[in-house]
C-alpha positions in Angstrom: 15.8 9.8 -4.9 14.8 7.7 -8.0 11.7 5.7 -7.0 11.7 3.7 -10.2 15.2 2.4 -9.5 14.2 1.4 -5.9 11.3 -0.7 -7.4 13.6 -2.2 -10.1 16.0 -3.3 -7.3 13.1 -4.8 -5.4 11.9 -6.7 -8.4 15.3 -8.0 -9.1 15.6 -9.2 -5.4 12.3 -11.0 -5.2 13.9 -14.2 -3.9 15.9 -12.3 -1.2 12.8 -10.4 -0.1 10.9 -13.7 0.3 13.8 -15.1 2.3 13.8 -12.0 4.5 10.1 -12.2 5.2 10.6 -15.9 6.0 13.4 -15.0 8.4 11.2 -12.3 10.0 8.4 -14.9 10.5 10.6 -16.8 12.9 11.2 -13.8 15.1 9.1 -12.4 18.0 6.1 -10.4 16.7 7.0 -7.4 18.8 10.6 -7.4 17.5 9.3 -7.6 13.9 7.0 -4.7 14.5 9.8 -2.6 16.0 11.9 -3.2 12.9 9.1 -2.2 10.6 8.0 0.8 12.6 11.5 2.3 12.9 12.2 1.8 9.2 8.7 3.1 8.3 9.6 6.4 10.0 12.9 6.6 8.3 11.6 5.7 4.8 8.9 8.4 4.9 11.4 11.0 5.9 13.0 10.4 2.4 10.1 9.3 0.3 7.4 11.7 -0.8 4.2 9.9 -1.9 3.2 12.8 -4.1 6.3 12.4 -6.2 5.4 8.7 -6.8 1.7 7.7 -6.5 2.6 4.3 -8.0 0.1 2.7 -5.7 -2.7 4.9 -7.2 -1.4 4.4 -10.7 -1.0 0.6 -10.7 -3.2 -0.9 -8.0 -6.6 -0.2 -6.6 -7.8 -0.4 -3.0 -10.5 -2.5 -1.6 -13.7 -0.5 -0.8 -15.6 -1.4 2.4 -19.3 -0.8 2.6 -18.5 2.2 4.9 -16.0 3.5 2.3 -18.7 3.3 -0.4 -21.3 5.0 1.7 -19.0 7.8 2.8 -17.6 8.5 -0.7 -21.0 8.3 -2.4 -22.4 10.8 0.2 -19.5 13.1 -0.6 -20.1 12.7 -4.4 -23.8 13.2 -3.8 -24.8 9.9 -5.4 -26.5 6.8 -4.0 -24.1 4.0 -3.0 -25.5 1.8 -5.8 -24.7 4.5 -8.4 -21.2 4.8 -7.0 -20.7 1.1 -7.2 -22.1 0.9 -10.8 -19.9 3.8 -12.0 -16.6 3.0 -10.4 -16.4 -0.5 -8.8 -16.5 -4.1 -9.7 -16.3 -7.3 -7.5 -13.1 -9.2 -7.6 -12.4 -12.9 -7.3 -12.4 -12.6 -3.5 -15.8 -10.9 -3.5 -14.4 -7.5 -2.6 -15.3 -4.2 -4.2 -12.3 -2.8 -6.2 -12.0 -0.1 -8.8 -13.0 -1.0 -12.4 -9.7 0.3 -13.7 -6.4 1.9 -12.8 -5.0 4.4 -12.5 -7.4 5.4 -9.7 -10.2 7.6 -11.0 -9.6 9.9 -8.0 -5.9 10.5 -8.8 -5.6 14.1 -9.9 -3.1 16.6 -11.1 0.3 16.5 -9.4 -0.6 13.1 -7.9 -3.2 14.6 -5.5 -6.2 12.5 -4.4 -9.5 14.3 -5.1 -11.1 12.4 -2.2 -8.1 12.4 0.1 -10.0 13.4 3.3 -12.5 10.6 2.8 -10.4 8.1 0.9 -10.9 4.4 1.5 -9.5 2.8 4.6 -7.1 0.7 2.5 -5.6 3.9 1.1 -5.5 5.5 4.5 -3.6 2.5 5.9 -1.3 2.0 2.9 1.5 0.7 2.8 0.5 -1.0 6.1 4.1 -1.0 7.4 3.3 0.9 10.6 0.6 -1.5 11.9 0.8 -4.1 14.6 1.4 -7.8 13.8 3.4 -7.2 10.6 4.2 -10.9 10.5 0.5 -11.6 9.7 0.7 -9.7 6.5 4.0 -10.8 5.0 2.5 -11.7 1.6 0.8 -8.3 1.4 4.1 -6.7 2.4 5.9 -8.7 -0.3 3.4 -7.5 -3.0 3.5 -3.9 -1.7 7.3 -4.0 -2.0 6.9 -4.4 -5.8 4.6 -1.3 -5.9 5.8 1.1 -3.2 9.4 2.3 -3.0 8.9 3.0 0.7 8.1 -0.7 1.4 11.1 -1.7 -0.7 13.4 0.6 1.2 12.0 -0.6 4.5 12.7 -4.2 3.7 16.1 -3.4 2.3 17.0 -1.5 5.6 15.7 -4.3 7.8 17.6 -6.9 5.7 20.8 -4.8 6.2 20.2 -4.7 10.0 19.8 -8.5 10.2 23.0 -9.3 8.3 
């Protein structure tokens, strides 16, 4: 499967994706979650994150205070040192990486801190959570970065036609 082509298709269908998310916003929350959860399972039977890692290459996660403390402990540095070396504060006052690709992305797209990765990485792409309607703008943004999200939305769209 060509992940780049899936993302190209999503980028060329931005308007349709927005319309789909708008249509989903009018449905029952439980029903929307069912669509997403079913298609999440299907998408990840086909898509291998290690062959893509576009999320790690192009975007950075938010780091909570717990993430910072856990990762700093693992790296044997003080939380302040970890922040100074790797993070910056964004316009919403959240800690994010100073640069992309992610400093922890290693060879063959493996994460060097996978077992203690930030919660945002653990939860990504957020398509198997409850109350998907609440994160439609995040889902839209993730569809431009993650081929799995693009595929999930495409499949839901086909079901609703």
